[in-house]
C-alpha positions as a printed Julia matrix, in Angstrom:
414×3 Matrix{Float64}:
  84.67  241.94   71.25
  81.72  241.71   71.55
  78.74  241.68   74.75
  78.45  237.56   73.9
  82.73  236.86   74.76
  84.11  239.73   76.83
  84.13  238.47   80.32
  83.14  239.83   83.38
  85.05  243.01   85.28
  87.09  240.32   88.02
  87.89  238.0    85.16
  89.26  241.09   83.25
  90.45  242.52   86.73
  92.26  238.78   87.01
  93.55  238.09   84.1
  95.85  241.98   84.42
  96.59  241.09   88.35
  98.3   237.41   87.08
  99.28  238.58   83.48
 101.45  241.26   84.99
 102.33  239.33   88.26
 103.68  236.48   85.84
 106.05  239.16   83.62
 106.57  240.73   87.55
 108.47  237.42   87.58
 109.67  237.39   84.74
 111.66  240.45   85.03
 112.58  239.87   88.09
 115.05  237.29   86.78
 115.51  239.05   84.19
 118.23  242.1    86.19
 119.24  238.92   89.07
 122.94  239.24   86.94
 123.04  243.47   87.47
 122.38  242.22   90.93
 124.4   239.33   91.59
 127.42  239.88   89.74
 128.89  241.66   92.51
 129.43  238.31   94.31
 129.83  235.67   90.36
 132.25  237.91   88.9
 134.81  236.82   91.1
 132.42  233.4    91.77
 133.64  232.67   88.11
 136.6   235.69   87.44
 134.63  237.79   84.78
 136.81  239.91   83.03
 134.21  243.56   82.38
 133.84  242.06   78.57
 132.17  239.49   79.69
 130.49  240.86   82.16
 128.72  243.27   79.34
 128.35  239.83   76.84
 126.29  238.54   79.42
 123.35  241.61   80.15
 124.45  242.19   75.89
 122.53  238.75   74.64
 119.76  238.61   77.01
 118.76  241.68   75.6
 119.06  240.57   72.4
 117.87  236.93   72.51
 115.08  238.84   74.51
 114.55  241.02   71.86
 114.17  237.96   69.31
 111.56  236.04   70.57
 109.8   239.12   70.97
 109.6   239.18   67.16
 109.12  235.33   66.46
 106.96  233.66   68.46
 104.67  237.15   68.93
 104.11  235.89   65.68
 103.41  231.98   66.21
 100.46  232.96   67.85
  99.46  235.17   65.91
 100.11  232.75   63.16
  98.78  229.72   65.72
  96.32  231.85   66.87
  96.25  230.08   70.37
  97.68  232.41   73.42
  97.65  230.62   77.23
  99.87  228.22   75.9
 102.43  229.84   74.63
 102.82  231.88   77.36
 102.67  228.73   80.67
 105.18  226.93   78.41
 107.52  229.89   77.78
 107.08  230.68   81.65
 108.43  226.85   82.78
 111.31  227.1    80.44
 112.94  230.46   82.05
 112.08  229.2    85.54
 114.56  225.7    83.79
 116.78  228.51   82.21
 117.38  230.66   86.0
 117.96  227.29   87.64
 120.96  226.71   84.71
 122.2   230.22   85.53
 121.93  229.4    89.28
 124.72  226.17   88.1
 127.53  227.36   85.94
 130.73  227.37   86.92
 131.37  228.89   83.16
 131.59  232.38   81.09
 130.24  230.53   78.44
 127.39  227.83   81.07
 126.44  230.71   82.4
 126.23  232.95   78.74
 123.8   230.03   77.34
 121.46  229.95   79.78
 120.59  233.66   80.02
 120.77  232.92   75.85
 118.39  230.9    75.97
 116.39  232.88   78.77
 116.32  235.6    76.43
 114.56  233.27   73.88
 111.76  231.71   76.52
 111.49  235.56   77.87
 111.06  237.78   74.63
 107.58  236.59   73.53
 105.18  237.2    77.21
 104.65  240.53   77.18
 103.83  240.49   73.31
 101.46  237.69   73.22
  99.94  239.12   77.65
  99.93  242.19   75.61
  97.83  240.51   73.46
  95.34  238.88   75.88
  94.27  242.28   77.25
  93.93  243.5    74.08
  90.58  240.26   73.51
  89.71  240.35   76.87
  89.94  243.33   78.22
  87.1   246.36   77.77
  88.1   249.77   75.18
  87.42  252.25   77.14
  89.87  250.75   79.76
  92.8   249.38   77.36
  95.26  251.75   77.97
  95.44  251.37   81.81
  95.4   247.71   81.57
  98.22  246.85   79.26
  99.93  249.64   81.38
  98.78  247.95   84.38
  99.51  244.27   83.03
 102.89  246.12   81.51
 104.98  247.87   83.95
 103.7   247.23   87.62
 104.68  244.27   88.02
 108.23  244.44   86.07
 108.87  248.16   87.85
 107.57  246.62   91.51
 109.15  243.41   91.57
 112.1   243.37   89.08
 113.22  247.31   90.01
 112.37  247.42   93.16
 112.64  243.97   95.07
 114.34  242.05   93.83
 117.58  244.22   94.65
 116.69  243.89   98.13
 116.26  239.94   98.09
 118.99  238.83   95.25
 121.56  240.71   97.88
 120.48  239.94  100.88
 119.75  236.04   99.64
 123.55  236.26   97.89
 125.14  237.69  101.68
 123.53  234.52  103.51
 123.42  232.04  101.13
 125.83  233.24   97.92
 124.84  233.74   94.77
 123.73  230.31   93.28
 120.65  230.39   95.45
 119.44  233.7    94.35
 119.09  232.4    90.49
 117.15  229.51   91.49
 115.18  230.97   94.29
 114.02  233.56   91.28
 112.94  229.89   89.99
 110.52  229.07   92.07
 107.6   231.86   91.67
 107.18  231.26   87.69
 105.86  227.96   88.05
 103.15  228.49   89.98
 102.23  231.9    88.01
 102.37  228.91   85.52
  99.89  226.66   87.22
  98.08  230.13   87.53
  97.04  230.75   83.61
  96.61  227.83   82.94
  93.84  226.4    85.91
  92.28  230.13   86.14
  92.83  231.64   82.44
  91.05  230.39   79.77
  92.12  230.96   75.9
  90.55  234.35   74.38
  88.39  233.63   71.96
  89.68  233.02   67.67
  86.77  234.84   65.9
  85.69  238.21   68.39
  84.99  240.59   65.82
  87.22  243.81   65.67
  86.36  247.18   65.77
  86.44  249.3    62.6
  89.05  247.19   61.63
  90.11  245.5    58.11
  91.74  242.32   58.24
  95.51  243.48   57.25
  98.89  241.99   56.19
 102.44  242.28   58.62
 103.6   245.41   55.41
 100.36  246.53   56.17
 101.02  247.5    59.19
 104.44  248.87   59.12
 102.5   251.58   56.87
  99.99  252.61   59.26
 102.68  255.67   60.82
 101.53  255.15   64.0
 103.59  252.22   63.8
 106.48  253.73   62.61
 106.93  256.38   64.47
 106.29  253.71   67.9
 108.79  251.64   66.55
 111.28  254.19   66.16
 109.83  256.01   69.88
 110.82  252.2    70.88
 114.31  252.48   70.59
 115.02  256.0    70.96
 113.38  255.3    74.57
 114.69  251.65   75.86
 118.01  253.5    74.87
 117.09  256.18   77.31
 116.55  253.57   79.8
 119.06  251.43   80.2
 121.25  254.28   79.56
 119.81  255.87   82.63
 120.35  251.99   84.69
 124.39  251.94   83.05
 125.14  254.93   84.04
 123.14  257.04   86.98
 125.05  255.42   89.3
 128.75  256.09   88.14
 127.64  259.34   87.52
 126.18  260.31   90.68
 128.45  258.38   92.82
 132.18  259.5    90.62
 131.08  262.68   89.69
 128.43  264.73   91.75
 129.75  262.62   95.26
 127.33  261.41   96.79
 127.87  258.92   98.88
 126.5   254.67   97.41
 123.04  254.71  100.39
 121.88  258.13   99.11
 122.38  256.99   95.69
 120.95  253.79   96.36
 117.55  255.07   97.51
 118.17  257.65   94.04
 117.7   254.99   91.79
 115.19  253.14   93.65
 112.74  256.07   93.88
 112.87  254.8    90.51
 111.0   251.94   90.86
 108.53  253.62   92.72
 108.32  256.52   90.23
 107.67  253.65   87.74
 105.38  252.02   89.47
 103.01  253.9    90.59
 103.36  255.39   86.63
 102.41  252.01   85.54
  98.57  253.0    86.19
  98.41  256.98   86.45
  99.79  257.44   82.98
  97.45  254.87   81.06
  94.8   256.11   82.7
  94.9   259.15   82.2
  95.59  258.33   78.08
  92.57  256.61   78.38
  90.62  259.8    79.49
  92.28  262.19   77.76
  93.98  260.4    75.02
  97.36  258.77   74.03
  98.83  260.94   71.86
  99.31  264.01   74.51
  99.82  262.07   77.06
 103.39  260.35   75.31
 103.99  264.41   74.09
 104.24  265.36   77.55
 105.82  262.89   79.29
 108.08  262.57   76.52
 109.81  266.11   77.44
 108.96  265.98   81.02
 112.22  263.37   80.93
 114.56  266.62   79.94
 113.87  267.4    83.83
 116.6   263.57   84.97
 119.78  264.3    83.37
 118.97  267.83   83.79
 118.47  267.89   87.38
 120.74  265.05   87.45
 123.74  267.71   85.8
 122.73  271.55   87.88
 120.85  271.3    90.9
 123.29  271.45   93.66
 120.76  271.83   96.4
 118.5   269.48   98.96
 118.92  265.05   97.48
 115.43  265.05   98.91
 113.93  267.36   95.6
 116.61  265.75   93.54
 114.4   262.34   94.53
 111.84  264.49   93.83
 113.45  265.99   90.29
 113.59  261.67   89.06
 110.4   261.18   91.22
 108.63  262.44   87.73
 111.21  262.34   85.24
 110.89  258.75   85.35
 107.58  259.38   85.15
 107.26  258.98   81.03
 108.35  255.16   81.67
 104.44  254.7    82.43
 104.49  255.64   78.27
 106.03  253.07   77.59
 102.58  250.2    76.99
 101.11  252.42   74.83
 104.03  253.39   72.14
 105.09  249.25   72.57
 101.75  248.22   72.74
  98.66  250.47   73.01
  98.59  252.59   69.78
  99.14  250.19   67.32
  96.65  247.65   68.42
  95.12  250.3    68.42
  96.13  251.11   64.98
  96.65  248.03   63.18
  93.91  245.11   62.94
  94.73  243.42   66.55
  94.83  240.23   65.44
  98.37  241.28   65.15
  98.61  242.74   68.42
 101.26  240.71   69.6
 103.14  240.36   66.32
 103.99  244.18   65.99
 104.62  244.28   69.89
 106.78  241.99   69.31
 108.53  244.14   66.53
 108.13  247.35   68.67
 110.4   245.94   71.26
 112.5   243.71   70.11
 113.23  247.06   68.01
 113.27  249.06   71.68
 116.1   245.8    73.12
 118.41  245.54   69.56
 119.14  249.35   69.13
 118.35  250.02   72.86
 119.19  247.67   74.24
 122.28  246.5    73.26
 123.89  248.82   71.41
 122.99  252.72   73.03
 125.14  251.24   76.47
 128.37  250.56   75.16
 127.59  253.84   72.76
 127.33  255.96   75.88
 129.59  254.08   77.42
 132.79  254.59   74.02
 130.84  258.52   74.82
 131.59  258.45   78.55
 135.9   257.17   77.76
 135.95  260.48   75.51
 134.0   263.11   77.14
 133.93  261.48   80.64
 130.52  260.35   82.83
 128.46  263.58   81.91
 128.83  262.15   78.06
 125.82  259.58   79.27
 123.09  262.24   80.27
 123.13  264.59   77.22
 122.81  261.59   75.8
 119.81  260.58   77.3
 118.34  264.24   76.68
 118.36  264.14   73.33
 117.07  260.63   73.64
 114.06  262.2    75.16
 114.14  264.9    73.16
 113.94  263.85   69.94
 111.06  260.72   70.83
 108.38  264.17   72.52
 109.21  265.17   69.14
 107.96  261.88   66.82
 105.04  261.04   69.0
 104.04  264.95   67.98
 103.39  262.86   64.55
 101.02  260.29   66.57
  97.53  259.38   65.17
  94.74  258.91   67.91
  94.06  256.02   68.55
  91.97  255.9    71.84
  89.08  254.64   72.13
  87.01  256.89   74.17
  88.74  260.42   71.65
  88.13  258.24   68.85
  84.63  258.33   69.44
  84.1   261.38   70.92
  85.09  263.35   67.53
  83.16  261.18   65.81
  86.1   259.72   63.53
  87.62  256.26   62.82
  90.6   254.84   64.56
  93.94  255.55   63.17
  93.3   253.06   60.0
  96.57  251.27   57.94
  97.41  254.28   55.87
 100.53  254.35   54.13
 101.59  258.26   54.33
């Protein structure tokens, strides 16, 4: 983006904050069924299999929507209206979720909600790419994707939703989750501009989606997405069970150990991408992927203080901070940024489908066969594999590329 179209630093900060807040509200609602299910299941008489279907359904349509809506936005050349419409639609689906009287009604509401929500983050990343200065791009995309989603969706959501469900009912929890989205949709509409369509993009020539996937960075980022989304989903699904049933940790201690992950992700959302702006994407992605091994190893073998175990969880979960790098920043810097929404949607979509839908099913089958330690060994293999793939990335951080006097990672067949 040239100087004539680039907004002030204040506007860039407001854009990133507002898009992060909006995605945090979206993620708050995405996680609502997980935290409200202890109230929903006995009320509507769900089986455990039906509980699993409700979770997997949203992941599936979220993934498909990320690809379809992101690509549609790129072809239409508009961003802001799509984000606003998607946000309003997800609010409507949250109201329908609260009104559900059967499994099929709730399942349908969550399927539609995934359609509405899935395109929000890819398009938000595309807006950030077009409006934020390249030297702050990694930090901005990290905050946009991770800060609001982790603080609201992983830390605040269980506290607020369970309290509401306990005092008023689970339906009111869904209704409350819908209201803030209407507020952020209005703010986006009235305070953000449509990113310029004709902004030149640094040293990149226009490429097709086929050419984009001929790029080594894009292929590696898609594979890393599958591995690390699987790592996260398996952790959320099986770590609480392992801690309470195998380690004998009491529920309260288990709760704050898991809450440590939300705090870690919130801190990592701006610390990790900021480090990548300074020293490069590749070394950060390699380091934090390998650092993820300490979480399953600590849970499996550390037998000391719960406070030390919490520190192991905090630092091991630091790999959450690299998600914006492989999902958006590196692909956007490696090919034409006008494909940012499309590529982010595809990379996220592959992670959601192959990781978010299938990995908990496979990990559950392994746990039935070999016990609850099996998912933790799967986590260990996933993060090691991600670190090995990250070693093959071509550096794309603008500051590092400029310092080396080389061109950014361009579309290439190898």
